N, CA, C and O atoms as CSV, one atom per row, in Angstrom:
chain,resi,resn,atom,element,x,y,z
A,1,MET,N,N,119.985,139.222,110.904
A,1,MET,CA,C,119.435,138.210,112.135
A,1,MET,C,C,117.475,138.127,112.122
A,1,MET,O,O,116.808,139.147,112.297
A,2,ILE,N,N,116.828,136.724,111.883
A,2,ILE,CA,C,115.822,137.263,112.105
A,2,ILE,C,C,114.668,136.363,113.506
A,2,ILE,O,O,114.607,135.243,114.012
A,3,ASN,N,N,114.065,137.446,113.612
A,3,ASN,CA,C,113.371,137.375,114.677
A,3,ASN,C,C,111.912,136.737,115.313
A,3,ASN,O,O,110.882,137.276,114.907
A,4,VAL,N,N,111.821,135.932,116.014
A,4,VAL,CA,C,110.748,134.775,115.843
A,4,VAL,C,C,109.269,135.623,116.872
A,4,VAL,O,O,109.342,135.469,118.091
A,5,ASN,N,N,108.669,136.027,116.600
A,5,ASN,CA,C,107.425,136.572,117.460
A,5,ASN,C,C,106.001,135.899,117.536
A,5,ASN,O,O,105.396,135.190,116.732
A,6,GLU,N,N,105.730,136.304,118.604
A,6,GLU,CA,C,104.047,134.984,118.770
A,6,GLU,C,C,102.945,135.891,120.119
A,6,GLU,O,O,103.250,136.014,121.306
A,7,TYR,N,N,101.818,136.346,119.521
A,7,TYR,CA,C,101.101,136.879,120.357
A,7,TYR,C,C,100.081,136.476,120.629
A,7,TYR,O,O,99.981,135.558,119.816
A,8,PHE,N,N,98.679,136.468,121.524
A,8,PHE,CA,C,97.607,135.768,121.558
A,8,PHE,C,C,97.753,134.621,122.006
A,8,PHE,O,O,96.753,134.101,122.501
A,9,GLU,N,N,98.693,134.055,121.988
A,9,GLU,CA,C,98.837,132.455,122.627
A,9,GLU,C,C,98.727,131.395,121.236
A,9,GLU,O,O,98.264,130.262,121.100
A,10,GLY,N,N,99.359,132.312,120.343
A,10,GLY,CA,C,99.909,131.713,118.735
A,10,GLY,C,C,99.273,131.971,118.370
A,10,GLY,O,O,99.507,131.424,117.292
A,11,SER,N,N,97.867,132.752,118.126
A,11,SER,CA,C,97.507,132.753,116.708
A,11,SER,C,C,97.907,134.089,115.961
A,11,SER,O,O,97.491,134.759,115.015
A,12,VAL,N,N,98.900,134.122,116.855
A,12,VAL,CA,C,99.073,135.661,115.876
A,12,VAL,C,C,100.620,135.192,116.015
A,12,VAL,O,O,101.000,134.648,117.052
A,13,LYS,N,N,101.561,135.444,114.842
A,13,LYS,CA,C,102.604,134.955,114.928
A,13,LYS,C,C,103.799,135.502,113.319
A,13,LYS,O,O,103.541,135.553,112.117
A,14,SER,N,N,105.146,135.828,114.150
A,14,SER,CA,C,105.560,136.387,112.985
A,14,SER,C,C,107.168,136.994,113.057
A,14,SER,O,O,107.913,137.427,113.937
A,15,LEU,N,N,107.250,136.672,111.098
A,15,LEU,CA,C,108.967,136.620,111.217
A,15,LEU,C,C,109.634,138.656,111.357
A,15,LEU,O,O,109.308,139.478,110.501
A,16,GLY,N,N,110.482,139.002,112.507
A,16,GLY,CA,C,110.982,140.598,112.475
A,16,GLY,C,C,112.130,140.324,111.529
A,16,GLY,O,O,112.622,139.201,111.415
A,17,TYR,N,N,112.626,141.596,110.717
A,17,TYR,CA,C,113.531,141.360,110.103
A,17,TYR,C,C,114.431,143.224,109.533
A,17,TYR,O,O,113.909,144.338,109.508
A,18,THR,N,N,115.377,142.946,109.295
A,18,THR,CA,C,115.584,143.828,108.975
A,18,THR,C,C,116.273,144.551,107.663
A,18,THR,O,O,117.251,143.821,107.506
A,19,SER,N,N,116.342,145.492,106.688
A,19,SER,CA,C,116.846,145.064,105.232
A,19,SER,C,C,117.249,146.638,105.260
A,19,SER,O,O,117.186,147.466,106.168
A,20,ALA,N,N,117.686,146.730,103.912
A,20,ALA,CA,C,118.161,148.188,103.902
A,20,ALA,C,C,117.309,149.259,103.599
A,20,ALA,O,O,117.517,150.319,103.008
A,21,GLN,N,N,116.123,148.688,104.214
A,21,GLN,CA,C,114.678,149.123,104.009
A,21,GLN,C,C,114.230,150.221,105.189
A,21,GLN,O,O,113.631,151.294,105.118
A,22,GLY,N,N,114.847,149.393,106.414
A,22,GLY,CA,C,114.419,149.538,107.894
A,22,GLY,C,C,114.156,148.151,108.358
A,22,GLY,O,O,114.777,147.322,107.694
A,23,LYS,N,N,113.375,147.630,109.357
A,23,LYS,CA,C,112.992,146.695,110.341
A,23,LYS,C,C,111.135,146.334,109.934
A,23,LYS,O,O,110.164,146.868,110.470
A,24,SER,N,N,111.131,145.576,109.149
A,24,SER,CA,C,109.713,144.706,109.007
A,24,SER,C,C,109.623,143.187,109.504
A,24,SER,O,O,110.356,142.334,110.006
A,25,THR,N,N,108.399,143.332,109.106
A,25,THR,CA,C,107.360,141.701,110.150
A,25,THR,C,C,106.709,141.251,108.989
A,25,THR,O,O,106.172,142.093,108.270
A,26,ILE,N,N,106.670,140.113,108.701
A,26,ILE,CA,C,105.892,139.237,107.872
A,26,ILE,C,C,105.333,138.663,108.695
A,26,ILE,O,O,106.063,138.124,109.526
A,27,GLY,N,N,103.401,138.448,108.920
A,27,GLY,CA,C,103.494,137.140,109.289
A,27,GLY,C,C,102.477,136.349,109.241
A,27,GLY,O,O,102.431,136.134,108.030
A,28,VAL,N,N,101.631,135.764,109.696
A,28,VAL,CA,C,99.875,134.947,109.920
A,28,VAL,C,C,99.593,135.414,111.184
A,28,VAL,O,O,100.382,135.577,112.115
A,29,ILE,N,N,97.688,135.741,111.123
A,29,ILE,CA,C,97.206,136.093,112.109
A,29,ILE,C,C,95.730,135.018,112.204
A,29,ILE,O,O,94.992,135.239,111.243
A,30,GLU,N,N,95.414,134.386,112.759
A,30,GLU,CA,C,94.524,133.667,112.424
A,30,GLU,C,C,93.061,134.150,112.868
A,30,GLU,O,O,93.117,135.327,113.223
A,31,LYS,N,N,91.690,133.582,112.966
A,31,LYS,CA,C,90.666,133.797,112.926
A,31,LYS,C,C,90.808,134.194,113.734
A,31,LYS,O,O,91.092,133.442,114.666
A,32,GLY,N,N,90.684,136.274,114.099
A,32,GLY,CA,C,89.239,136.603,115.751
A,32,GLY,C,C,90.071,137.964,115.777
A,32,GLY,O,O,90.847,138.157,114.841
A,33,GLU,N,N,89.945,139.092,116.965
A,33,GLU,CA,C,89.714,140.061,117.295
A,33,GLU,C,C,91.196,140.474,117.885
A,33,GLU,O,O,91.615,140.159,118.999
A,34,TYR,N,N,91.541,140.853,117.398
A,34,TYR,CA,C,92.965,141.441,118.474
A,34,TYR,C,C,93.272,143.384,118.535
A,34,TYR,O,O,93.142,144.340,117.769
A,35,LYS,N,N,93.709,143.143,119.871
A,35,LYS,CA,C,94.421,144.738,120.589
A,35,LYS,C,C,96.409,145.241,119.800
A,35,LYS,O,O,97.400,145.107,120.517
A,36,PHE,N,N,96.473,145.559,118.903
A,36,PHE,CA,C,98.024,144.981,119.243
A,36,PHE,C,C,98.375,146.923,119.757
A,36,PHE,O,O,97.380,147.647,119.765
A,37,GLY,N,N,99.381,147.393,120.032
A,37,GLY,CA,C,99.924,148.302,120.385
A,37,GLY,C,C,101.200,148.978,119.525
A,37,GLY,O,O,102.118,148.234,119.181
A,38,THR,N,N,101.241,150.590,119.142
A,38,THR,CA,C,102.269,150.296,118.299
A,38,THR,C,C,104.148,151.434,119.308
A,38,THR,O,O,104.266,152.253,120.219
A,39,SER,N,N,104.828,150.924,118.627
A,39,SER,CA,C,106.305,152.286,119.646
A,39,SER,C,C,106.688,152.935,118.639
A,39,SER,O,O,107.223,154.003,118.940
A,40,SER,N,N,106.597,152.598,116.975
A,40,SER,CA,C,107.422,153.549,116.028
A,40,SER,C,C,106.006,153.366,114.890
A,40,SER,O,O,105.028,152.619,114.897
A,41,HIS,N,N,106.376,154.204,114.173
A,41,HIS,CA,C,104.838,153.791,112.683
A,41,HIS,C,C,105.323,152.811,112.087
A,41,HIS,O,O,106.418,152.290,111.875
A,42,GLU,N,N,103.591,152.590,111.718
A,42,GLU,CA,C,103.758,151.159,111.210
A,42,GLU,C,C,103.000,151.158,109.677
A,42,GLU,O,O,101.819,151.322,109.984
A,43,THR,N,N,103.041,151.090,108.656
A,43,THR,CA,C,102.183,150.568,107.248
A,43,THR,C,C,102.487,148.934,107.760
A,43,THR,O,O,103.412,148.235,108.172
A,44,MET,N,N,100.439,148.825,107.293
A,44,MET,CA,C,100.501,147.572,107.468
A,44,MET,C,C,100.128,146.965,106.440
A,44,MET,O,O,98.980,147.320,106.171
A,45,THR,N,N,100.681,145.915,105.424
A,45,THR,CA,C,100.268,145.913,103.654
A,45,THR,C,C,99.678,144.190,104.223
A,45,THR,O,O,100.377,143.424,104.887
A,46,VAL,N,N,98.647,143.979,103.883
A,46,VAL,CA,C,97.590,142.417,103.637
A,46,VAL,C,C,98.657,141.637,102.210
A,46,VAL,O,O,99.264,142.415,101.474
A,47,ILE,N,N,98.735,140.553,102.042
A,47,ILE,CA,C,99.637,139.972,101.048
A,47,ILE,C,C,98.251,139.030,101.396
A,47,ILE,O,O,97.474,139.184,100.453
A,48,GLU,N,N,97.827,138.359,102.142
A,48,GLU,CA,C,96.638,137.416,101.886
A,48,GLU,C,C,95.046,137.543,102.570
A,48,GLU,O,O,95.031,137.985,103.719
A,49,GLY,N,N,93.869,137.234,102.027
A,49,GLY,CA,C,92.647,136.907,102.874
A,49,GLY,C,C,92.717,138.456,103.285
A,49,GLY,O,O,93.516,139.327,102.941
A,50,GLN,N,N,91.838,138.493,103.961
A,50,GLN,CA,C,91.535,139.985,104.703
A,50,GLN,C,C,91.591,140.908,105.927
A,50,GLN,O,O,90.676,140.562,106.674
A,51,LEU,N,N,92.318,142.002,106.483
A,51,LEU,CA,C,92.007,142.437,107.415
A,51,LEU,C,C,90.855,143.440,108.096
A,51,LEU,O,O,91.131,144.375,107.345
A,52,ASP,N,N,90.264,143.739,108.553
A,52,ASP,CA,C,89.251,144.026,109.380
A,52,ASP,C,C,90.536,145.526,110.407
A,52,ASP,O,O,91.449,145.004,111.046
A,53,ALA,N,N,90.495,146.718,110.444
A,53,ALA,CA,C,90.919,147.527,110.665
A,53,ALA,C,C,90.318,148.239,112.130
A,53,ALA,O,O,89.088,148.194,112.146
A,54,LEU,N,N,90.636,148.581,112.783
A,54,LEU,CA,C,89.624,149.671,114.121
A,54,LEU,C,C,91.169,150.825,114.230
A,54,LEU,O,O,92.031,150.834,115.109
A,55,LEU,N,N,91.072,151.577,113.160
A,55,LEU,CA,C,92.527,152.736,113.862
A,55,LEU,C,C,91.571,153.497,114.772
A,55,LEU,O,O,90.367,153.557,115.018
A,56,PRO,N,N,92.900,154.131,115.201
A,56,PRO,CA,C,93.120,154.910,116.406
A,56,PRO,C,C,92.560,156.306,116.288
A,56,PRO,O,O,93.294,157.116,115.722
A,57,GLY,N,N,90.876,156.917,116.913
A,57,GLY,CA,C,91.183,157.974,116.472
A,57,GLY,C,C,89.877,157.618,115.499
A,57,GLY,O,O,89.330,158.662,115.145
A,58,GLU,N,N,89.135,156.247,114.893
A,58,GLU,CA,C,87.758,156.219,113.972
A,58,GLU,C,C,87.099,155.543,114.810
A,58,GLU,O,O,87.672,154.889,115.681
A,59,SER,N,N,85.891,155.582,114.698
A,59,SER,CA,C,84.712,154.771,114.920
A,59,SER,C,C,83.986,153.129,113.891
A,59,SER,O,O,83.432,152.029,113.865
A,60,GLU,N,N,84.608,154.231,113.257
A,60,GLU,CA,C,84.032,152.995,111.926
A,60,GLU,C,C,85.310,151.382,111.505
A,60,GLU,O,O,86.495,151.481,111.188
A,61,TRP,N,N,84.561,150.186,111.652
A,61,TRP,CA,C,85.590,149.387,111.183
A,61,TRP,C,C,86.026,149.447,109.825
A,61,TRP,O,O,85.085,149.308,109.044
A,62,GLN,N,N,87.182,149.613,109.261
A,62,GLN,CA,C,87.441,149.890,107.747
A,62,GLN,C,C,87.887,147.875,107.137
A,62,GLN,O,O,88.180,147.045,107.997
A,63,SER,N,N,87.849,147.596,106.028
A,63,SER,CA,C,88.466,146.613,105.601
A,63,SER,C,C,89.817,146.435,104.306
A,63,SER,O,O,89.620,146.757,103.135
A,64,PHE,N,N,90.863,145.994,104.704
A,64,PHE,CA,C,91.239,145.644,103.831
A,64,PHE,C,C,92.220,144.343,103.249
A,64,PHE,O,O,93.076,143.811,103.955
A,65,THR,N,N,91.922,143.928,101.796
A,65,THR,CA,C,92.704,143.082,101.628
A,65,THR,C,C,93.667,142.600,100.773
A,65,THR,O,O,93.587,143.593,100.049
A,66,ALA,N,N,94.348,142.062,100.332
A,66,ALA,CA,C,96.210,141.465,99.724
A,66,ALA,C,C,95.311,142.208,98.255
A,66,ALA,O,O,94.412,141.947,97.456
A,67,GLY,N,N,96.512,143.506,98.690
A,67,GLY,CA,C,97.501,144.356,98.625
A,67,GLY,C,C,97.382,145.364,99.225
A,67,GLY,O,O,98.275,146.162,98.941
A,68,GLN,N,N,96.524,145.795,100.103
A,68,GLN,CA,C,95.871,146.534,100.439
A,68,GLN,C,C,96.965,147.384,101.439
A,68,GLN,O,O,98.004,146.742,101.593
A,69,SER,N,N,96.945,148.566,102.078
A,69,SER,CA,C,97.623,149.008,103.162
A,69,SER,C,C,96.314,149.723,103.878
A,69,SER,O,O,95.165,150.056,103.587
A,70,PHE,N,N,97.646,149.757,105.517
A,70,PHE,CA,C,97.362,151.020,106.734
A,70,PHE,C,C,98.299,151.949,107.315
A,70,PHE,O,O,99.442,151.890,106.862
A,71,GLU,N,N,98.187,152.352,107.748
A,71,GLU,CA,C,99.428,152.827,108.419
A,71,GLU,C,C,98.820,153.070,109.834
A,71,GLU,O,O,97.616,152.963,110.066
A,72,VAL,N,N,100.048,153.508,111.042
A,72,VAL,CA,C,99.067,153.701,112.255
A,72,VAL,C,C,100.545,154.242,113.012
A,72,VAL,O,O,101.426,153.427,113.287
A,73,GLU,N,N,100.666,155.469,113.256
A,73,GLU,CA,C,101.203,156.693,114.042
A,73,GLU,C,C,101.535,155.817,115.558
A,73,GLU,O,O,100.820,155.274,116.399
A,74,ALA,N,N,103.286,156.051,115.350
A,74,ALA,CA,C,103.790,155.366,116.664
A,74,ALA,C,C,103.122,156.204,118.224
A,74,ALA,O,O,102.755,157.375,118.309
A,75,ASN,N,N,103.131,155.371,119.093
A,75,ASN,CA,C,101.778,154.761,119.943
A,75,ASN,C,C,101.103,155.597,120.523
A,75,ASN,O,O,101.115,156.669,121.128
A,76,THR,N,N,100.210,154.379,119.972
A,76,THR,CA,C,98.633,153.793,119.249
A,76,THR,C,C,98.349,152.691,120.233
A,76,THR,O,O,98.869,152.327,121.288
A,77,SER,N,N,97.296,152.279,119.472
A,77,SER,CA,C,96.754,151.336,119.363
A,77,SER,C,C,96.107,151.415,118.488
A,77,SER,O,O,95.634,152.510,118.182
A,78,PHE,N,N,95.817,150.160,117.681
A,78,PHE,CA,C,94.458,149.509,117.501
A,78,PHE,C,C,93.664,148.021,117.340
A,78,PHE,O,O,94.257,146.948,117.455
A,79,LYS,N,N,92.702,148.105,117.149
A,79,LYS,CA,C,92.507,147.041,116.788
A,79,LYS,C,C,92.711,146.172,115.334
A,79,LYS,O,O,92.656,146.830,114.295
A,80,VAL,N,N,92.871,145.169,115.274
A,80,VAL,CA,C,92.429,143.785,113.200
A,80,VAL,C,C,91.911,142.383,113.913
A,80,VAL,O,O,92.177,141.552,114.782
A,81,LYS,N,N,90.868,142.794,112.769
A,81,LYS,CA,C,89.894,140.965,112.531
A,81,LYS,C,C,89.883,140.495,111.971
A,81,LYS,O,O,89.676,141.173,110.965
A,82,SER,N,N,89.979,139.461,111.708
A,82,SER,CA,C,90.426,138.296,110.254
A,82,SER,C,C,89.383,137.128,110.773
A,82,SER,O,O,89.355,136.280,111.665
A,83,HIS,N,N,88.562,137.570,109.721
A,83,HIS,CA,C,87.524,136.734,110.133
A,83,HIS,C,C,87.934,134.609,108.944
A,83,HIS,O,O,87.340,133.535,108.849
A,84,VAL,N,N,89.418,135.304,108.313
A,84,VAL,CA,C,90.287,133.865,108.203
A,84,VAL,C,C,91.297,134.423,108.371
A,84,VAL,O,O,91.551,135.609,108.580
A,85,GLN,N,N,92.292,133.000,108.222
A,85,GLN,CA,C,93.656,133.168,108.057
A,85,GLN,C,C,93.518,134.322,107.629
A,85,GLN,O,O,92.528,134.702,107.004
A,86,SER,N,N,94.454,134.987,107.903
A,86,SER,CA,C,95.219,135.879,106.568
A,86,SER,C,C,96.133,136.396,107.482
A,86,SER,O,O,96.000,136.606,108.688
A,87,SER,N,N,97.540,136.655,106.377
A,87,SER,CA,C,98.976,137.012,105.726
A,87,SER,C,C,99.237,138.558,106.004
A,87,SER,O,O,98.582,139.387,105.372
A,88,TYR,N,N,100.022,138.888,106.778
A,88,TYR,CA,C,100.732,140.993,106.301
A,88,TYR,C,C,101.817,140.804,106.491
A,88,TYR,O,O,102.271,139.859,107.136
A,89,LEU,N,N,102.748,142.122,105.688
A,89,LEU,CA,C,103.972,142.629,105.832
A,89,LEU,C,C,103.453,144.054,106.543
A,89,LEU,O,O,102.809,145.004,106.097
A,90,CYS,N,N,104.198,143.679,108.230
A,90,CYS,CA,C,104.216,145.337,108.877
A,90,CYS,C,C,105.730,145.824,108.668
A,90,CYS,O,O,106.854,145.418,108.961
A,91,LYS,N,N,105.099,147.013,107.940
A,91,LYS,CA,C,107.328,148.370,107.883
A,91,LYS,C,C,106.859,149.198,109.328
A,91,LYS,O,O,105.751,149.512,109.764
A,92,TYR,N,N,108.222,149.386,109.829
A,92,TYR,CA,C,108.273,150.336,110.415
A,92,TYR,C,C,109.109,151.167,110.534
A,92,TYR,O,O,110.275,150.835,110.322
A,93,LYS,N,N,108.817,152.449,110.889
A,93,LYS,CA,C,109.547,153.961,110.869
A,93,LYS,C,C,110.020,154.178,112.111
A,93,LYS,O,O,110.608,155.228,112.372
């Protein structure tokens, strides 16, 4: 089954699904800055565009472009900035 997710008044939308590799979402983020909370370990890979992330415990933003990934542990929060509409794949453990 495919689940439709919408956050931040429609500025972030994703489709969630479960495959043989586990639970994932694929989505699009509009230009802006967003704070996300995690309930499980996440690996986020940028598909298109660029995402700047302020990861837990860090004081500096890091930039990620197409093909690059970052990981966030469960039960934390992180911030993401998008300067252009960007897409991502998020895998959960």
